[in-house]
Steps between C-alpha positions, in 0.01 A plus 500: 500500500812709535544847352782375276264244346238767443752732333572235240135500386370700204235772531229266374599234751499760779150612404375142498671429834343811652156405375539147639617627839209744531258219424673267745494770771128557443432128531704473821323801655165348410595163649630674812173688543306174465726326750627247248864613472747272678825688439442869575871578446448444131303827478804690627731319258277578203475868600878528518552321171242726335683805636829368358346449157343847500824664614708333232238574233508869599880497484483361146240758399714790617822369348 
């Protein structure tokens, strides 16, 4: 998801997206530890998307 798409979301949507990404990241880390994860690049993608969401949410909170 691009930053421009994230900026169009409301605060509630951002909070829900953040919660979903944290849960998804936890699940991927767990699968990776158990040796069941096929696409390990997805962990990196989720981390970056989570960082984008948090950054934009902080920008909205300050502004």
